[in-house]
C-alpha positions in Angstrom: -18.3 -0.2 5.9 -16.6 -3.2 4.4 -15.6 -1.3 1.3 -13.7 1.3 3.4 -11.9 -1.3 5.4 -11.0 -3.1 2.1 -9.5 0.1 0.7 -7.5 0.6 3.9 -6.3 -3.1 3.7 -5.2 -2.5 0.1 -3.2 0.6 1.1 -1.6 -1.3 3.9 -0.6 -4.1 1.6 0.8 -1.7 -1.0 2.8 0.1 1.7 4.1 -3.2 3.0 5.2 -4.2 -0.5 6.9 -0.8 -1.0 8.8 -1.3 2.2 9.8 -4.8 1.2 11.0 -3.7 -2.3 12.4 -0.1 -2.1 11.8 1.6 -5.5 13.6 4.8 -6.7 11.1 7.6 -7.1 12.0 9.8 -10.0 10.7 13.3 -9.3 
């Protein structure tokens, strides 16, 4: 299940980046 773990890792990295650089979400 390396693929699944890879996806989770990518999500974690993206979340970390978002926390590091707060972006304004236009809704």
